[in-house]
Structures are given as structure tokens and as C-alpha cells.
C-alpha positions as CSV (number, residue, x, y, z in Angstrom):
1,M,20.7,1.6,-48.6
2,E,22.7,4.6,-47.5
3,C,25.0,4.8,-44.6
4,A,23.1,6.3,-41.6
5,G,26.3,8.2,-40.7
6,K,26.7,9.7,-44.2
7,G,27.7,13.4,-44.0
8,S,28.7,13.2,-40.3
9,G,32.4,13.7,-40.8
10,T,34.6,11.4,-42.8
11,R,33.7,10.0,-46.2
12,C,31.8,6.7,-46.4
13,L,34.2,3.7,-47.0
14,G,31.8,1.7,-49.1
15,P,28.3,0.1,-49.2
16,A,26.2,0.3,-46.0
17,R,26.2,-3.3,-45.0
18,K,26.7,-3.1,-41.2
19,R,23.2,-3.0,-39.6
20,C,22.5,-1.7,-36.1
21,G,22.5,-4.7,-33.8
22,S,19.6,-3.4,-31.7
23,C,17.0,-2.0,-34.0
24,G,18.2,-3.4,-37.3
25,A,16.6,-0.4,-39.1
26,V,19.7,1.5,-40.1
27,S,23.0,0.5,-41.7
28,Y,26.5,1.8,-41.8
29,C,29.5,1.6,-44.1
30,S,31.9,1.0,-41.2
31,A,32.2,0.6,-37.5
32,S,33.7,4.1,-37.2
33,H,30.6,5.7,-38.7
34,Q,28.4,3.6,-36.5
35,I,30.2,4.8,-33.4
36,S,30.2,8.4,-34.5
37,H,26.5,8.3,-35.4
38,W,25.5,6.8,-32.0
39,K,25.0,10.1,-30.3
40,V,22.2,10.8,-32.9
41,H,20.9,7.2,-33.3
42,R,20.6,6.5,-29.6
43,E,17.6,8.9,-29.4
44,E,15.7,6.8,-32.0
45,C,17.1,3.3,-31.7
46,E,14.5,1.9,-29.2
47,R,11.7,3.5,-31.2
48,L,12.9,2.1,-34.5
49,E,13.3,-1.3,-32.8
50,R,9.6,-1.3,-31.8
51,Q,8.6,-0.3,-35.4
52,M,10.6,-3.1,-36.9
53,K,8.6,-5.6,-34.8
54,N,5.5,-4.5,-36.9
55,L,6.9,-6.0,-40.1
56,D,4.5,-8.9,-40.3
57,L,1.5,-6.6,-39.5
58,L,2.6,-4.1,-42.3
59,N,3.0,-7.0,-44.8
60,D,-0.5,-8.4,-43.9
61,F,-2.7,-8.1,-46.9
62,P,-5.5,-10.4,-48.2
63,F,-4.4,-10.6,-51.8
64,T,-3.1,-13.7,-53.6
65,F,-0.1,-11.6,-54.6
66,S,0.8,-10.3,-51.1
67,Q,4.0,-12.3,-50.6
68,E,5.2,-11.3,-54.0
69,S,4.5,-7.6,-53.5
70,T,5.9,-7.4,-50.0
71,V,8.5,-9.9,-48.9
72,Q,9.8,-10.9,-52.3
73,I,10.3,-7.2,-53.4
74,S,11.9,-6.4,-50.1
75,E,14.4,-9.3,-50.5
76,K,14.9,-8.4,-54.2
77,Q,13.6,-11.7,-55.5
78,E,11.1,-9.5,-57.4
79,S,10.9,-5.9,-58.4
80,R,8.0,-3.5,-59.0
81,C,8.7,-3.8,-62.7
82,S,8.6,-7.6,-62.8
83,F,5.4,-7.6,-60.7
84,L,3.7,-5.2,-63.2
85,R,5.2,-6.9,-66.2
86,K,3.7,-10.3,-65.2
87,R,0.3,-8.8,-65.2
88,G,0.6,-6.9,-68.5
89,I,0.4,-3.5,-66.9
90,H,4.0,-2.4,-66.9
91,Q,4.3,1.2,-68.2
92,V,0.8,1.4,-69.6
93,G,-2.4,3.3,-68.8
94,L,-2.7,4.3,-65.2
95,W,0.4,2.3,-64.3
96,V,3.1,4.4,-66.0
97,C,4.7,5.7,-62.9
98,E,4.5,2.7,-60.6
99,C,8.1,1.6,-61.0
100,H,11.6,3.2,-61.3
101,C,11.6,3.1,-65.1
102,G,8.2,4.7,-65.4
103,A,7.2,8.2,-66.3
104,S,7.2,11.3,-64.0
105,V,4.9,14.2,-64.1
106,T,7.5,16.5,-65.7
107,S,8.1,14.0,-68.5
108,F,4.7,14.8,-69.9
109,G,5.6,18.3,-71.1
110,N,2.5,20.2,-72.3
111,S,0.4,17.1,-72.8
112,R,-2.6,16.0,-70.7
113,L,-1.4,14.2,-67.5
114,E,-4.1,11.6,-66.8
115,S,-4.9,8.3,-68.4
116,D,-8.4,6.8,-67.9
117,T,-7.8,3.1,-68.4
118,W,-6.9,0.2,-66.1
119,N,-5.5,-2.0,-68.9
120,L,-7.3,-4.9,-67.1
121,S,-10.3,-7.0,-67.9
122,N,-13.6,-5.8,-66.4
123,I,-13.6,-8.8,-64.1
124,L,-10.4,-7.4,-62.4
125,C,-11.3,-3.7,-62.1
126,P,-14.2,-1.5,-60.8
127,C,-15.0,0.0,-64.2
128,R,-18.7,0.1,-63.5
129,G,-20.9,1.2,-60.6
130,P,-21.3,-1.0,-57.5
131,S,-24.0,-3.6,-57.5
132,S,-25.2,-2.6,-54.0
133,P,-24.7,0.4,-51.6
134,I,-22.2,0.2,-48.8
135,A,-23.9,-1.6,-45.9
136,K,-21.4,-0.4,-43.3
137,A,-18.2,1.6,-43.3
138,L,-15.3,-0.1,-45.2
139,C,-12.5,-1.0,-42.9
140,S,-10.1,-3.1,-45.0
141,W,-9.1,-4.0,-48.5
142,K,-11.0,-7.3,-48.0
143,D,-14.2,-5.3,-47.3
144,Y,-13.7,-3.2,-50.3
145,Y,-12.9,-6.1,-52.7
146,E,-16.0,-8.0,-51.5
147,W,-18.3,-5.0,-51.9
148,R,-17.0,-4.2,-55.4
149,C,-17.0,-8.0,-56.4
150,I,-13.3,-7.9,-57.4
151,P,-11.2,-11.1,-57.1
152,L,-8.3,-10.9,-54.7
153,Q,-5.8,-11.5,-57.5
154,S,-6.6,-8.1,-59.0
155,P,-3.8,-5.5,-58.5
156,V,-6.2,-2.4,-58.6
157,S,-5.5,-1.7,-54.9
158,L,-2.0,-0.5,-56.0
159,L,-3.8,2.6,-57.4
160,L,-7.0,2.7,-55.4
161,H,-5.1,3.5,-52.3
162,W,-5.4,7.2,-53.3
163,P,-9.2,7.5,-53.2
164,L,-9.6,4.9,-50.5
165,T,-7.2,6.8,-48.2
166,V,-9.3,9.9,-48.8
167,Y,-12.4,7.8,-47.9
168,H,-10.7,6.5,-44.7
169,A,-9.5,9.9,-43.7
170,I,-13.0,11.2,-43.9
171,Q,-14.2,8.4,-41.6
172,L,-11.3,9.1,-39.2
173,A,-12.1,12.8,-39.1
174,G,-15.7,12.0,-38.1
175,L,-17.1,13.3,-41.3
176,G,-18.6,9.9,-42.5
177,S,-22.1,10.7,-41.3
178,L,-21.8,14.2,-42.8
179,T,-21.6,12.7,-46.3
180,S,-25.2,11.5,-46.0
181,E,-26.4,14.9,-44.9
182,I,-24.7,17.2,-47.4
183,S,-24.8,17.5,-51.1
184,K,-21.2,18.8,-51.5
185,L,-18.0,17.6,-49.9
186,R,-15.0,20.0,-50.2
187,I,-11.5,18.5,-49.9
188,H,-8.1,20.3,-50.1
189,Y,-5.5,17.7,-51.2
190,L,-1.9,18.9,-50.6
191,G,1.2,17.9,-52.4
192,P,0.0,15.6,-55.2
193,E,2.8,14.1,-57.3
194,K,2.3,10.6,-58.7
195,E,-1.4,11.0,-58.4
196,L,-1.3,13.6,-61.2
197,L,-0.8,10.7,-63.6
198,Q,-3.6,8.7,-62.0
199,L,-6.4,11.1,-61.6
200,A,-9.0,8.8,-63.1
201,V,-8.8,6.5,-60.0
202,F,-10.5,9.3,-58.0
203,G,-13.7,8.4,-59.9
204,E,-14.1,5.7,-57.3
205,L,-15.3,8.4,-54.9
206,H,-18.5,8.2,-57.0
207,A,-19.0,4.7,-55.5
208,V,-18.1,5.4,-51.8
209,F,-19.9,8.7,-51.6
210,P,-23.1,8.2,-53.7
211,G,-25.3,11.2,-54.2
212,V,-22.5,13.6,-53.1
213,F,-20.8,16.2,-55.2
214,V,-17.1,15.7,-54.3
215,Q,-14.9,18.7,-55.0
216,I,-11.1,18.2,-54.6
217,E,-8.6,21.0,-54.9
218,L,-5.2,19.5,-55.6
219,I,-2.5,22.0,-54.5
220,G,1.3,21.5,-54.8
221,P,4.5,22.6,-56.5
222,A,4.5,19.4,-58.7
223,V,1.5,20.7,-60.6
224,P,3.0,21.8,-64.0
225,H,2.7,25.5,-64.9
226,H,0.5,24.7,-67.9
227,R,-2.0,22.8,-65.8
228,D,-2.4,25.4,-63.1
229,G,-6.2,26.0,-62.8
230,D,-7.2,23.0,-64.9
231,K,-10.5,21.5,-63.9
232,I,-11.2,17.8,-64.5
233,D,-14.8,16.5,-64.2
234,L,-14.8,12.7,-63.6
235,H,-18.2,11.6,-64.9
236,S,-17.4,7.9,-64.9
237,Y,-15.1,5.3,-63.5
238,A,-11.7,4.4,-65.1
239,H,-12.3,2.1,-68.0
240,C,-11.3,-1.5,-68.5
241,I,-9.5,-2.8,-71.5
242,E,-12.5,-4.5,-73.1
243,Q,-14.0,-2.5,-76.0
244,D,-17.5,-3.9,-75.6
245,C,-17.8,-3.4,-71.8
246,D,-20.7,-1.3,-70.5
247,C,-18.2,1.1,-69.0
248,R,-17.4,2.4,-72.5
249,Y,-20.8,3.8,-73.2
250,K,-23.0,3.8,-70.1
251,N,-21.0,5.6,-67.5
252,E,-21.0,8.9,-69.2
253,N,-24.7,9.5,-68.8
254,A,-25.7,7.0,-66.1
255,S,-25.9,7.7,-62.4
256,C,-22.8,6.4,-60.6
257,S,-24.7,5.5,-57.4
258,I,-27.1,2.9,-56.3
259,G,-30.4,4.1,-55.0
260,H,-29.3,7.8,-54.8
261,A,-29.2,10.8,-57.0
262,S,-26.3,11.1,-59.3
263,S,-22.9,11.9,-57.8
264,A,-20.1,13.9,-59.3
265,V,-16.3,14.2,-58.7
266,T,-14.5,17.4,-59.8
267,L,-10.8,17.9,-59.5
268,Q,-9.0,21.2,-59.8
269,L,-5.3,21.7,-60.0
270,H,-3.3,24.5,-58.4
271,R,0.4,25.0,-58.6
272,G,2.2,26.3,-55.5
273,Y,2.1,25.9,-51.8
274,Y,-1.1,25.7,-49.8
275,H,-0.3,28.8,-47.7
276,D,0.3,30.8,-50.8
277,R,-2.8,29.7,-52.7
278,F,-5.3,29.3,-49.9
279,L,-7.1,32.6,-50.1
280,D,-7.6,32.1,-53.9
281,I,-9.0,28.6,-53.5
282,S,-11.1,29.2,-50.4
283,K,-12.6,32.6,-51.1
284,D,-16.1,31.2,-51.0
285,S,-15.9,28.5,-48.4
286,L,-13.6,26.5,-46.2
287,P,-12.9,22.8,-46.9
288,H,-14.5,20.0,-44.8
289,L,-11.1,18.3,-44.8
290,V,-7.5,18.9,-45.6
291,I,-5.5,15.8,-46.5
292,A,-1.8,15.5,-47.2
293,P,-0.8,12.1,-48.5
294,N,2.9,11.0,-48.1
295,A,3.5,14.5,-46.8
296,G,7.1,14.3,-45.6
297,V,6.4,17.2,-43.1
298,A,9.8,16.8,-41.4
299,A,11.7,16.8,-44.7
300,Y,10.5,20.2,-46.0
301,A,10.6,23.5,-44.3
302,S,7.8,24.8,-46.6
303,W,5.3,22.8,-44.5
304,M,5.7,25.1,-41.5
305,P,3.6,28.1,-42.8
306,T,1.1,25.6,-44.1
307,I,0.8,24.0,-40.6
308,E,0.3,27.4,-39.1
309,L,-2.5,28.1,-41.7
310,I,-4.3,24.8,-40.9
311,K,-4.1,25.6,-37.2
312,E,-5.6,29.0,-37.9
313,I,-8.5,27.8,-40.0
314,N,-9.2,24.9,-37.6
315,V,-10.2,22.4,-40.2
316,P,-9.6,18.6,-39.7
317,A,-6.3,17.7,-41.4
318,V,-5.1,14.2,-42.0
319,F,-1.5,13.4,-42.9
320,S,0.0,10.2,-44.2
321,D,3.5,9.0,-44.8
322,Y,5.5,6.0,-45.9
323,C,6.5,4.7,-42.5
324,E,5.7,5.2,-38.8
325,E,9.0,7.0,-38.2
326,A,8.2,9.6,-40.8
327,C,4.8,10.2,-39.1
328,N,6.5,10.4,-35.7
329,L,9.0,13.1,-37.0
330,A,6.1,14.9,-38.7
331,A,4.0,14.9,-35.5
332,C,7.0,16.4,-33.6
333,C,7.3,19.2,-36.1
334,I,3.6,20.0,-36.0
335,N,3.7,19.9,-32.2
336,A,6.5,22.5,-32.3
337,V,4.4,24.8,-34.4
338,T,0.9,24.2,-32.7
339,N,1.9,23.3,-29.2
340,Q,-0.7,20.5,-29.5
341,P,-0.4,16.7,-29.8
342,P,-2.0,15.0,-32.8
343,R,-5.9,15.1,-32.8
344,L,-5.7,11.5,-33.9
345,P,-2.6,9.4,-32.9
346,I,-0.4,7.8,-35.5
347,Q,-2.1,4.6,-36.8
348,L,-1.8,2.1,-39.6
349,N,-3.8,2.9,-42.7
350,P,-5.8,-0.2,-43.7
351,F,-5.9,1.2,-47.3
352,R,-2.1,1.6,-47.7
353,Q,-0.7,0.6,-51.0
354,P,0.0,-3.2,-50.8
355,M,3.4,-3.0,-52.5
356,V,6.5,-2.2,-50.6
357,V,8.6,0.8,-51.6
358,E,11.9,-0.3,-53.3
359,D,15.3,1.0,-52.1
360,S,14.0,2.7,-48.9
361,P,16.7,4.7,-47.0
362,L,15.8,2.6,-43.9
363,H,15.2,-1.1,-43.4
364,L,11.8,-0.2,-42.0
365,P,9.0,-1.5,-44.3
366,C,7.7,1.4,-46.3
367,Y,4.4,1.6,-48.2
368,S,2.7,4.5,-49.9
369,N,0.1,6.1,-47.5
370,C,1.2,3.6,-44.8
371,F,0.5,5.4,-41.6
372,L,-1.9,8.3,-40.8
373,F,-2.4,10.9,-38.1
374,A,-4.5,14.0,-37.8
375,M,-4.2,17.5,-36.4
């Protein structure tokens, strides 16, 4: 935890152990730094205090491991590494970047980025098509697990938050009914990072959008130079660890939908910023949706020309971030550019990753894809 007054004048005197008595969200190394930082913190203190009261709501998941992946990691009784290690998925398959000691995109050099295995038994993962179509829109992890017949001890939600957040964003943008009327769904996905090592999980879009060709353009500076322009066709779901499972030989040629024509998911990688690559990517047609997971809009000036572009093309755009405060700051930045409030207000994402972020700069509970809003 860093001192909230770091860089405001004098050097920090040690660890940031003195928390704000009102909000409890920020810490200081000393009383002098707390006093000098008050002129800044007073503008946010009440807002952060309200957000801290949502702790129980943010930690509320239906899984058997929920206490372990939220409170125990927050209190350093567990770590992401220990959680993964207990389940035999530490630094293997799709899980290689889910902890501090894991791989990063840049560490893969010129090799292929994506793995296609869960490293779990078929009972614990969605390695095959669903047994029935979606009866109604999925609104929670419990809905999803019941529909896919996955037991609540399975950790697959730790990775499936990527495609399920895309699914939820489409519902929020009012495009859910559109998916039953069109044959092709075009999505521009901005700023991918960790996802580049987990691309196979987007195969789950086969299941939630049966009969629809889903085309996702992933655009961002984290895409390696040697992967710029790469196209990945996901013909099947990510595989389980069992060699004799149907997913090993049926998925390649079988329809991935129930009662519908075959669906397809195609991903294409583009290195660079959206405002620089947009004309290239959209020369034939505009996207139905722009989505920016864990965007950090307030942290990067490079977002400003992208926001101006999104306003100009007038396409629904959904942003997510790790905590409510990050979304609040992002919405303020977007409002400064567009002179418009969010089209959809900041709200909790039911498909946020159910494992708390370690070593957050604030005491606020942080989860990947935690809160959403739209412009």
C-alpha cells in the first residue's frame, strides 16, 4: 500500500500504515503527509467512504471458494498463487498469468500467445457445448454455472469473466435481441493485455450467442509486433485435461450451438491505439459494440482521442474498471471530452472476476472487470 501523499512534497517516512479515519480507503506514511494531502483527499473522502460500505456486496459470490478468493486474499491469509496451487492450476495452461509470478505477454517472445487448455477435469469446465439453449438472459455467475452444469467449486469463472463481461455488455447496450436477428456480431475490443494469453476462453461466446458469427477485433499497444494482424478462429471450446473427453475430437467439426446453425468466433489482433487503427479496421463496416475492459481511462492521456472517435462514430461503448472510483474518474474524463454524462450509469458487473486484486493502491476492494458504465 503506497502513501496517498507520496510525491506531494517531502519524502515518505516509511510504510503507509496510517489510514484515513473517515473513509478508510487510503493510507499515509505519517500525520504530516495526511495533513498536507487533505486539500486533495477532501474532494474524494466522502465518495470513497460510500464505496467502502459496498465491501460485502463486492465480495458476494456463490462459489464454495468465495471466502478464500476474497477476504482471505485481502487479509493476506491466502494469495492468488496459493489459491491456484491448491487446485493444480498454478502457472499452467490458461492460468499462466493469474498471479504475480506468472508470465506476461512480452515474455512469450515470438511464440504463439494462447493456450487452449483449462488443465481441469471435464466435470469442472465448459469444454463441450451446453446441454440446452439459454432460456432467459444470464444475470449472475449462479445463472451461468447452473446453465452450463458446472459445480460451484470450479474456478473457471476466474477466466470466463472476459467473455461473460462481453456478453453482459451486449445486454446492457440493448443489443441482446439483435443477436437473434443477425448472422454476424462485430465487436471492437480495446486495450487487451492479460487476455492475449487466454484467448481460448472467448470460445465460450459460441455458447452464449448460438448461430451467430462473432468477430472481435482486439486493438491495443500490448499486442506484440509479430502478432499484429494475426487472425485466430476459435472452432471449439477450450479443452479439459482428460485425453478421452469428447472435446478432444468432436468440437472441431460439430456445431457449437443447440438447435441453431453452427456459430463461429474469430479474433483478430491489431497493435496500436484505436484512434490510429480505426480506419484500417472499420473500412467495411462499423462495430455493433466497442468494449474497453479494465480501461483505466483517467490514467492514460492516450484515451482522449479514442473517446473523441467513439463519440464521432456514435456506437455503444462499454467501459469497465477494477473499482468504482476508477470508473468515476473515467466518467469525469469522458464527460470533459463529450459534454455528456454516461449513457449507462456506473454499476456493478455481475460477471466480475471473483478473486480480489492483490496489493491494490487503495483499500477499496478491486476486482478485474468489477464495475461498468457506457457512453
